C-alpha positions as CSV (number, residue, x, y, z in Angstrom):
1,X,49.7,-19.5,36.7
2,X,48.7,-20.1,40.2
3,X,47.7,-17.7,42.8
4,X,49.1,-18.2,46.2
5,X,48.1,-17.3,49.4
6,X,48.9,-13.7,51.0
7,X,46.6,-13.8,54.2
8,X,44.9,-16.2,56.2
9,X,47.6,-19.0,55.7
10,X,48.0,-21.1,58.3
11,X,50.2,-24.4,58.6
12,X,48.7,-27.3,60.4
13,X,50.1,-29.0,62.9
14,X,50.3,-32.3,63.6
15,X,51.3,-34.0,66.6
16,X,51.7,-37.8,67.2
17,X,53.2,-41.0,66.9
18,X,53.5,-43.4,63.6
19,X,51.7,-46.5,63.9
20,X,52.0,-47.6,60.5
21,X,54.2,-50.3,61.8
22,X,52.1,-51.9,64.0
23,X,49.0,-51.2,61.5
24,X,50.8,-53.1,58.7
25,X,51.9,-55.9,61.1
26,X,55.5,-54.9,60.2
27,X,56.0,-55.0,64.0
28,X,53.4,-56.8,66.7
29,X,53.4,-54.0,69.5
30,X,53.8,-50.6,69.2
31,X,57.3,-49.0,70.4
32,X,55.5,-46.5,72.5
33,X,55.2,-47.0,76.1
34,X,52.4,-44.5,76.7
35,X,49.3,-43.4,74.9
36,X,47.7,-40.3,75.8
37,X,43.9,-40.4,76.1
38,X,42.6,-36.8,75.5
39,X,38.7,-35.2,75.3
40,X,39.2,-31.4,73.8
41,X,42.6,-29.9,75.6
42,X,41.4,-32.2,78.6
43,X,44.0,-35.3,79.2
44,X,41.3,-38.2,80.5
45,X,43.3,-41.1,80.7
46,X,46.9,-42.5,80.0
47,X,47.6,-45.9,78.8
48,X,50.7,-47.2,79.7
49,X,52.4,-51.0,78.3
50,X,54.9,-51.8,80.8
51,X,57.5,-53.5,78.6
52,X,59.3,-55.4,81.5
53,X,56.3,-57.2,82.3
54,X,54.3,-57.4,79.8
55,X,51.4,-55.6,81.7
56,X,49.1,-53.1,80.4
57,X,47.8,-50.4,82.7
58,X,45.4,-47.6,82.5
59,X,45.0,-44.5,84.7
60,X,41.7,-42.4,84.6
61,X,41.8,-38.8,85.7
62,X,38.5,-38.0,84.3
63,X,35.2,-40.2,82.9
64,X,32.1,-38.9,81.4
65,X,29.1,-38.7,83.4
66,X,26.5,-41.1,81.5
67,X,23.2,-40.9,81.2
68,X,21.2,-42.5,82.6
69,X,23.0,-43.7,85.5
70,X,24.7,-46.9,84.4
71,X,24.8,-46.9,80.8
72,X,27.6,-46.6,78.6
73,X,27.2,-43.2,77.0
74,X,25.5,-40.1,77.2
75,X,22.4,-41.0,75.6
76,X,20.8,-37.7,76.9
77,X,22.9,-35.2,74.6
78,X,24.0,-38.2,72.3
79,X,27.8,-36.6,72.9
80,X,29.5,-37.1,76.1
81,X,31.1,-33.9,77.0
82,X,34.8,-33.3,78.3
83,X,34.7,-31.0,80.9
84,X,33.1,-29.4,83.6
85,X,29.4,-31.2,84.7
86,X,30.0,-33.4,82.2
87,X,32.6,-35.2,83.5
88,X,33.9,-36.8,87.1
89,X,37.4,-36.3,88.3
90,X,39.3,-38.9,90.0
91,X,41.4,-38.4,92.7
92,X,43.0,-40.3,93.5
93,X,42.6,-41.7,89.2
94,X,41.0,-44.7,88.8
95,X,43.9,-47.4,87.7
96,X,43.1,-50.9,85.5
97,X,45.3,-53.7,84.6
98,X,44.2,-54.0,81.2
99,X,45.2,-57.4,80.7
100,X,43.1,-59.1,83.7
101,X,40.3,-56.3,83.2
102,X,39.9,-55.3,79.8
103,X,36.1,-53.7,79.9
104,X,37.5,-51.4,83.0
105,X,35.0,-52.2,85.5
106,X,37.2,-53.2,88.6
107,X,40.0,-50.6,89.4
108,X,42.6,-51.5,91.8
109,X,41.9,-50.2,95.1
110,X,44.5,-47.6,95.7
111,X,44.7,-48.2,99.4
112,X,45.2,-51.5,99.1
113,X,46.5,-52.7,95.8
114,X,50.9,-52.8,96.5
115,X,51.2,-51.9,92.7
116,X,49.0,-49.1,92.8
117,X,51.6,-46.3,93.9
118,X,54.4,-47.7,92.3
119,X,52.4,-47.9,88.5
120,X,51.0,-44.5,89.2
121,X,54.0,-43.0,90.2
122,X,55.9,-43.8,86.8
123,X,52.3,-42.8,84.8
124,X,53.2,-39.1,86.6
125,X,56.4,-39.1,85.4
126,X,55.2,-39.6,82.0
127,X,52.1,-37.3,82.1
128,X,55.1,-34.4,83.5
129,X,57.4,-35.0,80.6
130,X,54.5,-35.4,77.9
131,X,53.2,-32.3,79.2
132,X,56.7,-30.4,78.4
133,X,56.4,-31.2,74.9
134,X,53.3,-29.6,74.7
135,X,53.0,-26.0,73.2
136,X,50.2,-23.6,72.4
137,X,49.1,-23.6,68.8
138,X,46.6,-21.2,66.8
139,X,43.2,-22.7,66.6
140,X,43.1,-24.6,63.6
141,X,39.2,-24.9,63.2
142,X,38.8,-21.5,63.5
143,X,36.3,-19.8,60.8
144,X,38.8,-18.2,59.1
145,X,40.9,-21.7,58.9
146,X,38.1,-23.6,57.1
147,X,37.0,-20.6,54.9
148,X,36.6,-21.8,51.0
149,X,39.2,-20.1,49.2
150,X,38.5,-20.7,45.5
151,X,41.8,-19.6,44.6
152,X,43.3,-22.8,46.1
153,X,41.0,-24.8,44.2
154,X,41.8,-26.8,40.8
155,X,39.4,-24.9,38.1
156,X,39.1,-27.5,35.1
157,X,36.3,-24.5,33.8
158,X,35.8,-20.7,33.7
159,X,36.1,-19.1,37.1
160,X,34.1,-19.3,39.4
161,X,32.8,-22.7,37.8
162,X,35.4,-24.9,39.0
163,X,33.8,-28.1,39.3
164,X,35.4,-30.8,37.1
165,X,33.8,-34.4,36.0
166,X,36.6,-36.8,37.4
167,X,35.6,-38.5,33.7
168,X,36.5,-36.0,31.1
169,X,37.8,-33.0,33.3
170,X,34.6,-30.7,32.1
171,X,32.6,-28.6,34.0
172,X,30.1,-30.7,35.7
173,X,26.9,-29.5,37.4
174,X,26.0,-26.8,35.0
175,X,23.6,-28.4,33.0
176,X,22.5,-31.2,35.5
């Protein structure tokens, strides 16, 4: 006899693209032209694999404020923040050609490089299309969504002692 949840039940909404063919080496290249890098709810960067030329571009709209200056991490807080004073906003965005600069240390000069405007224009179009597909969803990591629900847990012993020994399905942990 099962007990079904009548309150506080939410469906977890998962968005994204299937990368299994790439991970299992069924294909050598991702079918996805754009990859959107988020930190929390903030779009920080966009990666574009330009199929015609094979070039891989990455535009950074925001980057973390690393500490100490020149470091590659936020050593003062252990975790880099996603917004506010914890990020630098880039206008115009930093643009890198990843095959020529995999460490993303030399951004193209927006005023001089002839490819900058055309590449960034295409990335901006992709961001606009991507943002049309985003919808607001309920907070999935709220207190109520992550409460322990004993009625949803398999129970091998006598409730509420539902811990099961994986070997023989007996109640474990009660006797030491």
